C-alpha positions as CSV (number, residue, x, y, z in Angstrom):
1,M,0.3,0.4,0.1
2,R,2.8,2.6,0.8
3,K,4.6,1.9,-2.9
4,D,0.7,1.9,-4.6
5,S,0.5,5.6,-1.9
6,G,4.3,6.5,-3.4
7,L,5.4,6.1,0.1
8,E,9.0,4.9,1.0
9,V,9.1,2.0,2.9
10,T,10.4,4.9,6.3
11,D,7.7,8.0,5.1
12,R,5.9,8.8,8.8
13,I,2.6,9.0,7.9
14,L,-1.1,9.9,8.5
15,L,-3.3,6.8,9.1
16,K,-6.7,7.7,7.5
17,V,-9.7,4.7,8.4
18,D,-13.3,5.7,7.7
19,T,-15.3,2.5,9.3
20,N,-17.7,1.5,11.8
21,S,-17.1,2.7,15.8
22,F,-16.2,-1.2,16.6
23,I,-13.1,-0.9,14.7
24,Q,-12.3,2.6,15.6
25,E,-12.4,1.6,19.8
26,V,-10.2,-0.9,19.2
27,I,-7.7,0.9,17.0
28,R,-7.2,3.3,19.6
29,A,-7.7,1.1,22.0
30,N,-4.1,-0.5,20.9
31,Q,-2.4,3.5,19.1
32,E,0.3,3.0,20.3
33,Y,1.0,-0.3,18.7
34,V,-0.3,0.1,15.8
35,C,1.1,3.7,15.2
36,N,5.5,1.7,15.8
37,K,3.7,-1.0,13.1
38,V,3.2,1.2,10.1
39,L,5.0,3.8,10.7
40,A,2.5,6.3,11.2
41,N,2.5,10.0,13.6
42,T,-0.9,10.2,13.5
43,I,-4.5,8.2,12.5
44,S,-7.2,9.4,11.6
45,F,-11.3,8.7,11.9
46,E,-12.6,10.3,8.7
47,S,-15.2,9.6,5.9
48,L,-12.8,8.9,3.2
49,G,-14.0,9.0,-0.3
50,A,-13.5,5.9,-3.3
51,G,-10.2,7.0,-4.0
52,A,-9.1,5.2,-0.5
53,L,-8.9,1.6,-0.2
54,L,-11.4,-0.8,0.7
55,T,-10.1,-3.8,2.9
56,N,-12.0,-6.2,5.6
57,L,-11.0,-5.5,9.8
58,E,-13.7,-6.9,10.9
59,T,-16.1,-8.0,7.9
60,E,-16.3,-8.0,4.1
61,A,-15.1,-4.3,2.6
62,D,-16.1,-2.7,5.8
63,S,-13.1,-0.7,6.0
64,R,-11.4,2.4,4.0
65,I,-7.8,3.0,4.8
66,E,-5.3,6.0,3.1
67,L,-2.0,6.7,4.1
68,V,-0.8,10.2,3.6
69,K,3.4,11.0,4.3
70,N,3.4,12.7,7.6
């Protein structure tokens, strides 16, 4: 996903997530771990358009994710 977003492996990012409240709470509860794993400075929960990656975090097509160089 980093490569498709034009990012280098070592770039720090803003991770944008568009998902349901349950997954948001799980990510918030593990925010430090998630940030360390994906090299994110910040995680933002917001509405994302069709250009974001549609993914399956809990159920099929329940989340959209976007990476932004930070």
